[in-house]
C-alpha positions, 0 to 999 in steps of 0.5 A, a space after each residue: 512425436 510430430 505431425 505435419 500441419 495441413 500446410 506440411 501435408 500440401 508440400 509433401 504432396 506437391 513439393 516445397 515451393 523452392 524445390 518447385 521453383 528449382 525444378 522450373 528453372 532447370 529448364 531455363 530462366 524466367 521473367 518475373 512476371 512469368 515466375 510470379 504466376 507460380 503458386 506460393 511464389 513469395 515463399 519459393 523466392 524467399 527460401 531459394 535465395 536464402 539457399 542460394 539456388 537463384 540469381 536475379 538480373 536484368 528482370 529475369 530469375 535463373 538458376 545460380 547453383 543446382 541443388 544436390 538434394 532437398 534434405 527439407 523435402 526428405 525431412 517432410 517425408 520422415 515426419 509423415 512416416 515416422 513422426 520425427 526428423 533430424 534436429 536441424 531440418 525439424 526446427 526448420 519445419 516447425 519454425 516454417 509451421 510445416 510440422 507440429 508436436 503431436 497431441 493426444 486426441 482431445 476427444 480421448 482425453 474427454 472420454 475418460 471422465 465419462 462413465 464416473 461422477 465428476 465434481 468439476 468439469 475439465 476443459 476437454 469436456 467443455 471443447 468437445 461438448 461432451 459435458 452434456 453426457 457426463 455424470 456431474 456430482 450433485 451440489 449440496 447448498 448446505 455444505 460450507 464452502 472454502 473460506 476466502 480472505 480477500 486483501 483488506 486494510 488493517 483494522 486499526 489503520 482503517 480506524 485512524 483514517 476514519 477519525 481523519 476523515 471525520 475531523 476533516 469534514 468537521 473543518 479541522 486542518 491536518 497538522 504534520 511534524 517529524 517523529 524526532 523532535 527537539 526538547 524545545 518544541 516538545 516541552 520548552 515552547 509549552 512553558 514546561 520548565 527545563 529542570 522541573 519534574 513536570 517533565 518527568 510525566 513524559 518519560 521521554 526517549 533521548 536520541 544518541 546520534 545526532 544528539 542536538 539539533 543544528 538550529 532553532 528559530 532564534 526569534 521563537 528561541 529567544 521569545 521563549 527563553 525570556 518567558 521561562 526566565 523573566 515571564 510575560 505581561 501576565 506572569 513572572 515566569 519560572 525564574 531560572 537560568 535557562 539552558 539553550 544547549 538543552 533546547 536543542 536535544 533530540 528526543 522522540 516526540 512524547 505527545 501530539 501537543 508539539 504539533 500544535 506548538 509548531 502550528 501556533 508559532 507558524 501564524 495560523 488563521 484565527 479563527 482556526 481548527 487544526 488536528 494531528 494523529 501523531 505517533 508518540 513515544 514514552 517509556 512505560 509499563 506495557 499492559 492492556 492499556 499502556 504501550 511505549 509506542 502509541 498514537 494520540 489525536 491532538 487538536 486546537 481551536 483558536 478563536 475569540 471568546 472560547 472558554 472551558 464549556 467549549 472544551 467540555 462539550 468538544 470532549 463529550 463529542 469525541 467520546 461519543 462520535 469516536 469511541 462509541 461510549 454511553 458513559 462519559 465524564 470530564 474530571 479536572 486535571 493538571 497539565 503544565 501547559 493549560 490552565 484549567 485543564 481536564 481529563 476525559 474518561 469513558 466506561 468500557 463494558 468490560 474494563 471499567 472507567 478508562 482515561 482517553 485523554 486530557 485537555 484544557 486552555 493553553 496558558 498565556 505564558 505559552 501563547 504570548 511567546 508564539 505570538 497568539 493573543 486569542 484563547 486556544 482549546 487544546 486536547 490530546 486524546 489517546 486514540 488507541 483507547 478510543 479505537 479499543 472502545 470502537 472495535 470492542 478490543 480488550 487489550 491495546 496490544 491487539 490494536 497493533 497485531 500482525 497474526 493473520 488469524 486474528 486480523 482475518 477475524 477482525 471486521 473492517 467497517 470503514 
């Protein structure tokens, strides 16, 4: 059902502006000044011209065509009496804001809420002011409300961002690099012999296609090749036939140390401090403390006079600052590219002693081919396990959980 607007009611009583103009022009033409004295003249001339009823010439307006009937005026009367009209003329009335769809009386809608207890106030009560008469349900402050889960960062992503920010505040610059690497940068540049069992501990994933990198820096490649085959100023090397093609073999990086090697080869500042939070891959047995896809926080410091005591102090700081561990120990260890080498352990309240990662002083055989002649302190820690300590998690797989209920229960404190 439809009803007339206030403007529609006015035109029902007085007649549509174009109808009134046509009635006046039946008596003869009008000058423009005379016509403009008519009420609603702009509307009248607009619709009269659109209907082809009038023409303008010599500063006068005259009737060009005598209207056969005023169907739109009849449509106004139809809406007023029956609440409807034919579709064509009804659409014209609606477009001219002369008619509108009839709505239920808002007061009647509001009154239906009176006389009964309501928990929520509908807009009808507010618009009419009848909310003052409504009986509102008492609010029980002891009842738990609906739990809301606002958007937040993934708990482990937030922790990694915190680690990056903290290292940056300590003056470290971030190192970055691709996930797909070559055996050269991942192992050869670290003075790991190509056919030695030392590579077995990495359990690398090899890329099927493309199998080999297109090129490597020829100067650095030759320098590392010579270190492997004939040694350096302080070493005899490994004394084997270096395989240049194998150096180009693509793998998924197995350690963040590859970024340290690339940084050292890029003429870094001395003294300098660098770090990375690197995603690494190794074929391993998945359990509560091991994954095949994991993160390492890698770091190096270059300066004159650095020694093992600086390294141990740095490792203990990491254990306390990032893992929030009370019991920490540093033990001797072995890594192909550091000498001396050490491992960092922290005691988990439920899982006992857990290895957080390895560290050491980079070997001269690794540094000299890359153009470095000062001591370099290096470490590569399993940031996943440090995150477990920090967040009280017992299973490393929970760091990467996508279960919504679990994620909603995890606090993000960074």
